[in-house]
C-alpha positions as a printed Julia matrix, in Angstrom:
621×3 Matrix{Float64}:
  83.24   91.0   111.24
  86.5    90.78  109.33
  86.64   86.98  109.5
  83.06   86.75  108.28
  83.88   88.96  105.3
  86.78   86.71  104.29
  85.24   83.31  105.02
  81.72   84.04  103.72
  82.03   87.06  101.43
  78.72   86.41   99.66
  76.82   86.32  102.96
  78.65   89.33  104.37
  78.17   91.56  101.31
  74.64   90.32  100.79
  73.78   91.76  104.2
  75.56   95.04  103.45
  73.68   95.33  100.15
  70.54   95.85  102.21
  71.95   99.19  103.42
  71.09  100.82  100.08
  67.86  101.11   98.07
  67.75   98.96   94.93
  65.24   99.07   92.09
  65.83   95.31   91.9
  67.63   93.62   94.78
  70.31   91.2    93.51
  69.8    87.46   93.92
  73.35   86.66   92.76
  75.58   88.38   95.31
  78.94   87.02   94.12
  79.39   85.49   90.67
  81.84   85.54   87.78
  81.92   87.65   84.63
  82.62   86.61   81.04
  86.36   86.59   81.78
  85.97   84.21   84.7
  86.7    86.92   87.25
  84.62   87.76   90.36
  81.75   90.23   90.02
  79.23   91.57   92.52
  75.43   91.9    92.37
  75.26   91.13   88.64
  71.46   90.89   88.44
  70.77   93.9    90.67
  69.4    97.21   89.32
  69.75  100.67   90.84
  70.75  104.26   90.13
  73.59  105.94   92.0
  72.14  109.45   91.64
  68.87  108.19   93.11
  70.79  106.83   96.11
  72.67  110.1    96.55
  69.73  112.51   96.2
  66.2   111.31   95.43
  65.92  108.69   98.16
  66.74  111.27  100.86
  64.12  113.67   99.52
  61.54  110.88   99.38
  62.42  109.91  102.95
  61.55  113.42  104.16
  65.07  114.77  104.54
  65.02  117.13  101.58
  65.57  120.21  103.75
  68.86  118.9   105.14
  71.99  120.52  103.7
  73.55  118.14  101.18
  76.47  120.18   99.88
  78.34  123.29  100.99
  80.49  125.1    98.46
  83.16  126.99  100.38
  85.37  129.06   98.08
  87.77  131.43   99.85
  89.38  132.26   96.5
  86.11  133.83   95.31
  84.6   134.76   98.68
  81.57  132.49   98.19
  79.87  130.11  100.61
  76.71  128.47   99.23
  74.51  125.8   100.83
  72.41  123.32   98.82
  69.71  121.19  100.42
  69.05  117.7    99.11
  65.93  119.02   97.39
  67.83  121.86   95.72
  70.7   119.63   94.64
  68.29  117.06   93.2
  66.47  119.8    91.27
  69.67  121.23   89.79
  70.98  117.78   88.94
  67.76  116.7    87.24
  67.78  119.95   85.22
  71.36  119.48   84.04
  70.68  115.83   83.26
  68.02  117.28   80.98
  70.72  119.3    79.21
  72.77  116.19   78.56
  69.68  114.25   77.51
  68.79  116.89   74.92
  72.32  116.55   73.5
  71.72  112.85   72.98
  73.53  111.47   76.03
  72.07  108.1    77.03
  73.05  105.12   79.16
  76.64  104.07   78.5
  77.72  107.28   76.73
  80.83  108.99   78.08
  81.15  112.59   79.28
  84.53  114.21   80.0
  84.52  116.74   82.85
  87.45  119.2    83.05
  86.38  121.66   85.71
  87.49  123.46   88.88
  86.04  122.95   92.36
  82.65  124.55   91.78
  79.19  123.13   92.61
  78.53  122.46   88.94
  81.24  119.79   88.83
  79.39  117.69   91.42
  76.08  118.4    89.68
  77.58  117.26   86.37
  78.84  114.0    87.88
  75.49  113.25   89.49
  73.65  114.18   86.29
  75.69  111.63   84.33
  74.91  109.01   86.96
  71.21  109.95   86.72
  71.21  109.11   83.01
  73.36  106.01   83.35
  76.09  107.81   81.41
  79.76  107.3    82.27
  81.66  110.36   83.44
  85.4   110.8    83.37
  86.65  113.7    85.48
  90.07  115.01   84.48
  91.95  117.0    87.09
  92.16  120.67   86.1
  95.91  120.74   86.69
  96.64  118.49   83.72
  97.98  119.95   80.49
  96.32  119.7    77.08
  98.22  116.59   75.98
  97.07  114.6    79.01
  93.48  115.72   78.4
  93.77  114.71   74.74
  94.94  111.21   75.7
  91.88  110.78   77.89
  89.55  112.11   75.19
  90.87  109.57   72.71
  90.56  106.69   75.17
  87.08  107.51   76.53
  85.67  108.87   73.23
  83.08  111.11   74.94
  79.92  112.49   73.41
  80.16  115.68   75.51
  82.95  117.65   77.18
  82.15  119.91   80.15
  84.49  122.68   81.22
  84.62  126.16   82.76
  86.3   129.37   81.75
  88.93  129.16   84.49
  90.19  127.64   87.68
  91.83  129.57   90.51
  95.17  128.68   92.12
  95.3   130.79   95.32
  95.21  134.22   93.65
  96.11  133.2    90.11
  93.54  132.71   87.37
  94.15  129.59   85.25
  92.28  129.96   81.93
  90.88  126.6    80.83
  89.75  127.49   77.33
  93.23  127.4    75.68
  93.97  124.06   77.33
  90.69  122.5    76.25
  90.84  123.87   72.7
  94.4   122.58   72.31
  93.38  119.16   73.63
  90.36  118.96   71.32
  92.56  119.8    68.34
  95.2   117.25   69.32
  92.76  114.43   70.03
  91.83  112.14   67.15
  88.33  111.67   68.55
  86.14  114.65   67.7
  83.69  115.5    70.48
  80.19  116.4    69.21
  79.4   118.85   72.04
  81.41  121.06   74.4
  79.76  123.09   77.18
  81.47  125.93   79.01
  80.52  127.31   82.42
  81.09  131.06   82.58
  82.83  132.18   85.78
  82.59  135.8    86.81
  86.28  135.84   87.73
  87.18  135.13   84.1
  84.36  135.51   81.56
  84.96  134.4    77.97
  83.3   135.4    74.71
  82.33  132.01   73.29
  80.27  133.22   70.35
  81.44  131.58   67.11
  83.4   128.99   69.17
  82.92  125.26   69.63
  81.53  125.88   73.12
  77.88  126.14   74.12
  76.89  128.21   77.14
  76.12  126.22   80.28
  73.38  128.5    81.63
  71.68  129.03   78.27
  71.34  125.28   77.8
  70.15  124.91   81.38
  67.3   127.39   80.93
  65.99  125.51   77.91
  66.23  122.04   79.46
  63.54  119.83   80.97
  64.34  117.86   84.15
  64.68  114.1    83.78
  64.37  111.18   86.19
  66.73  108.36   87.1
  67.59  105.66   84.58
  67.87  102.15   86.08
  71.24  100.54   85.42
  72.7    97.15   86.24
  74.98   96.94   89.24
  77.85   95.97   86.93
  77.31   98.88   84.53
  80.1   101.5    84.72
  79.54  104.65   86.75
  82.77  106.38   85.82
  86.24  106.09   84.32
  89.07  107.64   86.31
  92.48  107.73   84.67
  95.58  107.04   86.69
  99.21  107.15   85.61
 100.65  103.96   84.2
 104.28  102.93   83.85
 103.98  102.77   80.05
 103.27  106.48   79.7
  99.66  105.77   78.67
  97.03  106.47   81.36
  95.01  103.55   82.68
  91.24  104.03   82.69
  90.05  102.64   86.02
  86.42  101.53   85.66
  84.04  101.8    88.63
  80.74   99.96   88.68
  77.48  101.23   90.21
  76.28   98.55   92.6
  79.4    97.34   94.34
  80.68  100.89   94.67
  77.51  102.14   96.34
  77.5    99.3    98.85
  81.21   99.7    99.63
  80.96  103.48  100.13
  77.91  103.19  102.36
  79.67  100.58  104.5
  82.96  102.51  104.67
  81.36  105.77  105.76
  80.16  104.16  108.98
  82.8   101.45  109.53
  85.98  103.32  108.57
  85.09  106.98  109.12
  82.57  106.66  111.94
  79.94  108.99  110.47
  76.16  108.69  110.44
  73.47  110.28  108.25
  73.29  113.99  109.05
  76.95  114.35  110.03
  79.2   116.88  108.26
  82.03  115.18  106.38
  84.85  117.04  104.64
  87.31  115.47  102.24
  89.76  118.27  101.47
  90.71  116.98   98.05
  89.77  117.58   94.42
  87.06  115.84   92.42
  89.74  115.06   89.83
  91.08  112.35   92.13
  89.49  109.22   93.55
  89.08  110.81   96.99
  86.87  113.45   95.4
  84.74  110.83   93.67
  84.35  108.58   96.69
  84.32  111.0    99.6
  83.36  114.45   98.32
  80.5   113.36   96.07
  79.23  109.8    96.25
  80.06  108.41   99.71
  78.73  111.27  101.87
  75.62  111.82   99.75
  74.69  108.15   99.54
  75.03  108.04  103.34
  72.92  111.19  103.85
  75.74  113.36  105.2
  76.53  117.0   104.48
  79.62  117.19  102.26
  81.92  120.15  101.65
  83.29  121.17   98.25
  86.25  123.42   99.07
  87.87  125.67   96.48
  90.97  126.7    98.36
  94.23  125.53   99.9
  95.41  124.62  103.42
  97.47  127.83  103.38
  97.4   131.2   101.59
  93.6   131.26  101.27
  94.1   133.39  103.24
  96.45  131.77  105.77
  97.37  128.55  107.56
  94.17  128.76  109.59
  91.99  128.05  106.54
  91.16  124.48  107.55
  90.24  125.49  111.11
  87.91  128.18  109.77
  86.06  125.72  107.51
  85.72  123.17  110.32
  84.34  125.78  112.74
  82.02  127.45  110.2
  80.35  124.24  109.07
  80.54  121.94  112.09
  82.8   119.35  110.48
  82.89  116.02  112.34
  85.47  114.23  110.17
  88.25  115.75  108.06
  90.01  113.66  105.43
  93.04  115.12  103.67
  96.58  114.31  102.54
  99.6   114.6   104.84
 100.95  117.24  102.46
  98.25  119.63  103.63
  99.27  119.3   107.26
 102.96  119.59  106.43
 102.15  122.89  104.72
 100.16  124.11  107.75
 102.96  123.09  110.15
 105.54  124.9   108.03
 103.52  128.15  108.06
 102.24  127.91  111.65
 104.55  125.49  113.52
 103.01  126.16  116.92
  99.43  126.01  115.66
  98.52  129.45  116.97
  95.93  130.07  114.26
  93.83  127.15  115.48
  93.14  129.05  118.69
  91.06  131.58  116.75
  88.37  128.98  116.05
  86.16  126.58  117.97
  86.77  123.22  116.33
  85.43  121.08  119.15
  83.04  119.52  116.58
  85.98  117.7   114.94
  86.21  114.1   116.16
  88.6   112.44  113.68
  91.32  113.39  111.24
  92.03  110.89  108.45
  95.17  111.08  106.35
  95.81  109.2   103.09
  97.02  109.57   99.51
 100.69  109.27  100.44
 102.8   107.91  103.25
 102.33  109.86  106.47
 105.6   110.57  108.24
 105.75  110.15  112.01
 106.56  113.83  112.59
 103.4   115.05  110.85
 101.26  112.44  112.6
 102.61  113.43  116.01
 102.26  117.16  115.33
  98.64  116.82  114.22
  97.8   114.54  117.16
  99.28  116.93  119.71
  97.67  119.97  118.11
  94.16  118.56  117.76
  94.05  116.1   120.65
  91.8   113.76  118.64
  92.5   110.46  116.86
  94.65  111.02  113.77
  94.22  108.0   111.52
  96.59  107.13  108.69
  94.83  104.82  106.24
  95.73  103.37  102.85
  93.92  102.74   99.61
  94.21  103.34   95.87
  92.38  104.68   92.87
  91.91  101.06   91.89
  90.28  100.02   95.18
  87.96  103.04   95.33
  87.74  102.87   99.14
  90.04  102.1   102.1
  91.96   98.82  102.19
  93.87   99.38  105.45
  92.47  101.49  108.27
  92.02  101.96  111.98
  88.2   101.84  112.02
  86.58  104.84  113.7
  83.22  103.11  113.42
  84.44  100.32  115.7
  86.85  100.32  118.65
  89.96  102.23  117.67
  93.26  100.37  117.95
  96.46  101.89  119.35
  98.22  104.02  116.71
 101.6   102.95  115.35
 103.3   105.78  113.43
 104.09  104.68  109.89
 101.36  102.04  109.85
  97.94  102.18  108.21
  96.8    99.6   110.8
  94.77   96.56  109.74
  92.83   95.29  106.71
  89.29   96.56  106.21
  86.61   93.82  105.93
  86.68   92.24  102.5
  90.39   92.81  101.85
  92.45   89.64  102.42
  95.83   91.39  102.32
  99.15   89.54  102.3
 102.85   90.3   101.89
 104.55   87.96   99.4
 108.3    87.56   98.85
 110.17   87.0    95.57
 109.22   83.31   95.64
 105.53   84.24   95.92
 105.51   82.82   99.43
 104.15   84.65  102.51
 106.87   86.94  103.84
 108.12   86.54  107.39
 107.04   88.97  110.09
 108.83   92.25  109.44
 110.1    91.12  106.02
 109.35   93.52  103.19
 107.63   92.21  100.09
 104.87   92.87   97.59
 101.49   93.95   98.96
  98.75   91.82   97.39
  95.05   91.13   97.96
  93.66   87.63   97.6
  90.78   87.32   95.15
  87.9    87.98   95.22
  88.34   91.65   95.91
  85.35   93.12   97.8
  82.67   95.26   96.12
  83.69   98.69   94.87
  87.09   97.7    93.46
  87.91   98.04   89.77
  86.45   95.23   87.65
  88.57   96.11   84.59
  90.31   98.9    82.67
  88.37  100.83   80.06
  88.59   98.89   76.78
  91.77   97.2    78.02
  90.96   93.86   79.64
  94.32   92.36   78.67
  96.16   95.28   80.21
  94.03   94.92   83.35
  95.09   91.28   83.75
  98.71   92.05   82.92
  98.91   95.04   85.27
  97.15   93.62   88.3
  96.51   89.87   88.14
  99.37   88.18   86.28
 102.32   88.85   88.62
 100.83   86.89   91.53
  98.17   84.45   90.26
  95.13   84.39   92.53
  95.96   87.83   93.89
  95.5    91.47   92.96
  98.94   93.14   92.9
  98.78   96.63   94.4
 102.13   97.81   93.02
 103.19   98.77   96.54
 105.75   97.22   98.83
 105.38   96.8   102.58
 105.57   94.51  105.57
 103.45   93.26  108.46
 104.56   93.29  112.1
 103.95   90.83  114.9
 100.68   92.55  115.86
  99.19   92.32  112.38
  99.75   96.0   111.57
 100.67   96.72  107.95
 103.31   99.24  106.89
 103.27  100.47  103.26
 106.78  101.51  102.19
 106.14  102.83   98.69
 105.72  101.98   95.03
 107.55   99.06   93.49
 106.98  100.35   89.96
 107.95  103.69   88.44
 104.96  105.69   89.65
 105.7   108.43   92.19
 103.42  110.18   94.64
 103.62  113.98   94.56
 101.42  115.51   97.25
  98.98  112.63   96.93
  98.95  112.73   93.11
 100.16  109.55   91.41
 102.33  110.46   88.44
 104.3   108.34   86.01
 108.05  108.91   85.75
 107.75  107.3    82.31
 105.59  110.24   81.18
 108.22  112.7    82.38
 111.1   110.75   80.85
 109.3   110.71   77.52
 109.05  114.51   77.63
 112.62  115.07   78.84
 114.06  112.76   76.2
 112.65  114.93   73.38
 115.03  117.79   74.22
 117.52  118.16   71.4
 120.51  118.01   73.78
 119.4   114.91   75.7
 120.75  111.47   74.81
 119.08  109.54   77.65
 117.53  110.27   80.99
 116.03  108.9    84.16
 113.38  110.56   86.32
 113.09  109.36   89.9
 110.96  110.39   92.83
 112.96  111.72   95.76
 111.78  112.4    99.28
 110.45  115.9    99.91
 109.52  117.29  103.3
 106.38  119.01  102.05
 105.08  116.92   99.14
 106.27  113.46  100.12
 108.03  112.97   96.78
 109.1   115.22   93.93
 110.58  114.22   90.57
 114.24  114.75   89.76
 115.74  114.27   86.31
 119.19  112.79   85.62
 120.22  113.64   82.09
 123.01  112.38   79.83
 123.84  114.82   77.02
 124.35  113.92   73.4
 127.94  113.88   72.2
 128.97  117.4    71.28
 126.0   119.05   72.95
 126.91  122.31   74.69
 124.35  123.66   77.12
 124.67  124.93   80.66
 122.95  122.87   83.33
 120.84  125.82   84.48
 119.61  126.5    80.94
 118.85  122.82   80.35
 116.99  122.59   83.64
 114.88  125.64   82.76
 114.04  124.12   79.37
 113.04  120.78   80.86
 110.97  122.3    83.65
 108.99  124.3    81.1
 108.56  121.3    78.79
 107.15  119.12   81.56
 104.88  121.93   82.74
 103.56  122.49   79.21
 102.97  118.84   78.35
 102.09  117.24   81.69
 101.07  120.19   83.86
 102.23  122.05   86.94
 100.9   119.17   89.05
 104.09  117.23   88.19
 106.16  119.67   90.27
 109.22  118.92   88.09
 111.82  121.51   89.12
 115.21  119.76   89.27
 117.36  118.3    86.52
 121.08  117.57   86.65
 123.58  116.51   84.01
 125.41  113.22   84.56
 128.02  111.48   82.45
 126.17  108.16   82.5
 123.34  106.35   84.26
 123.71  103.29   86.49
 122.37  100.25   84.64
 122.22   96.5    84.84
 124.02   94.51   82.16
 120.69   94.1    80.42
 120.34   97.88   80.23
 117.79   98.5    82.99
 118.32  101.81   84.81
 118.65  101.33   88.59
 115.97  103.84   89.6
 115.36  102.24   92.98
 119.07  102.47   93.81
 119.18  106.11   92.68
 116.22  106.92   94.94
 117.94  105.26   97.87
 121.11  107.28   97.24
 119.2   110.55   97.11
 117.1   109.73  100.18
 120.18  108.49  102.06
 118.66  105.16  103.02
 120.39  101.75  102.94
 120.41   99.95   99.61
 121.91   96.85   98.06
 123.73   96.96   94.75
 122.41   94.39   92.26
 124.98   91.82   91.16
 124.0    92.55   87.56
 125.14   96.17   87.67
 127.18   97.08   84.61
 129.7    99.42   86.21
 130.11   99.99   89.96
 132.01  103.27   89.61
 129.02  105.03   88.09
 127.24  104.93   91.46
 130.01  106.95   93.1
 129.79  109.52   90.32
 126.01  109.72   90.71
 126.35  110.17   94.48
 128.66  113.16   94.11
 126.47  114.85   91.51
 123.24  114.27   93.41
 124.53  115.52   96.75
 126.0   118.58   95.08
 122.71  119.38   93.38
 120.4   118.7    96.32
C-alpha cells in the first residue's frame, strides 16, 4: 500500500477519493496550481459539512449518536444524534447567512469546549465560509493579530471558559482584542453560559440564542475541493503567527483514510481525542475526522486530573464505550504523577478501549511503558503537525501492528515520502541525525499555502530543501526503517503539545525597562515536555532583584501571550553566548540545561560565557 502511494500517488488517492461522497467527482486527481505546486482534486466539488452530517442522515443513520459533550466542570453530559446535530448546524448556519456570511468569508471562533463550538465550525463549512478557531487560552494581543490577518466578517465567542474550578471571563479579552485590531469586525456573537452570564445590552455583542430563534435553516453550499475550509494559526519564528490553510477535498479524503488506516476505527465506533478544538487535533479528530467517518466523537470539557481526580479519563472511557483514545503524553504524565500505581483505573470497566494514541510532543519511554503496563493494550506514539493536518508517521492500527520501539513514531504513513537529509542535503546515514523532510508532492490534506502569504509559505517550508517540504524537526532513521523525531530545529518549543514561539516571548521580555537583551529557550520538563526559561541581561545601571524581575516578566508574558505559555522562570545573566556574527546559541543553552551532550560551534565569540551560563542555570533550576 505504501509503495503504491509513493510510486502512483494519483492512482492511489484517486481510489481513496471514492470513500467520500462528492457533488462532482474529480477527474483531475493530481495537478498543479497557479504557483506550479501540487494540488489535489482541483475540479471536484463537495461540502465538508454534508460529509460530516447530512450524508449519514440520508443513509439512514440519523439516530446514531454523533457527538457527546462531557463536561465534568459543569456537570453536564449531552448526547446529539446525527439528525439533531445537522438540525442545530443548519439553524446556526442560518444565523451566519442572515449576517451576510457567504462562501469565502472568514469567521473567527474564540470559544471554550462546548457543543456550540463544533456547531459553529460545521455551520461555517456548510456555507463554504472559512473558520479560524483561536484557542481560548490566548491573550488579547494574540487574538488581535489573528483578527487582522484573517479579517473576519463575524466573531463568535462565549461569556467564559472554565479551567478546572476557575472561571475565565472571555468578554474582556475579546473586547480588548477588537479594540487593538486594525480590522473592525462587523458582527460579534456571544454565547451566554450559565456559569458566568453577562449583560450584553448596549455592547458590541449580539446574543447567540436570540439570533438562533430568528434564523431559518440553510442547506449545504457546494465548494471546490481546493477552496479553503479553515485557517489555523501556528506560532512562527518571526513572532507573527502563520495562517495554515486547509482545503476541503484533500482534507476530507485524508481524514477518512486515516481514521481506518492509522486509528483502526470503523463507522459507529466511539472515538475520543482528548484535546481542544483550538488545536489541529481538535479540528481533525474531534470534529471532522470522526464525523466524516460516521463515528461517535467526544467533546470533553475537563482535564486528565482534578476534574475531579486522576481517574477522569477512565470514567469517560467507561461511560461512553470509547474504542480509541488520542491524547498528548502530558496528560498521561499528569495522571501518573497523581496516581502512580493506577489504582483509580480499577474503579471502571474500560475493556472497550483497544488503542491509545499519543502525539503532539515527544513521548518519553517512561510514560510509554507506564501506560502500556497499566492498560495492557497497544500504546502508539505517532507524529504529525498542524501543517500536515493528519499523521505522517504511525504504527497503523488499521493494518498489522509493528513491534513498538520506545522513542520512535514508527514508519511513514502512505503518501508521505519521508527522508532525513544532512547539512549537504544528502540522505543521512542510518542513525545519523538530520533534517526531517517530505518529498513533494505531499499527500492530500496537507497545507497548500499560508493565508495571504504565499512567499512566506515557500520561504518557510519549500526553500531550504528544494523538492522537499521541510518539517522544521530533526530526527534520524534506524536500520529497521523506524523514524525517531528528536525535536525542533527552529526556535519553536512544544509546551504540553502546544507549539509556541520563543521569539514571541523574547519580544515581550525585551520590553521590560530593565532588560537590555534576552534569550528564551525551551527546557525539558517532566510533566509538559518543555517549558520556556528566560535568560536576561540587564541594562547598565539597572537595579532590580531577580525575584522581582521574574515576577514582572511572568506577568507580562501571561498578559500578552496567555497562561498557555507556562512562562515561570527567568534568571539574570551577565551576557549571552553568541557566535561572532551575533547569533545567540539557543541550541547549546538547551543542551546545557537538559544535561545532554553538545558541541561548541567554532564561531563562538567567547568560550568562558558558557561556563558562566552553566553555573547560573544549574543554580536556578
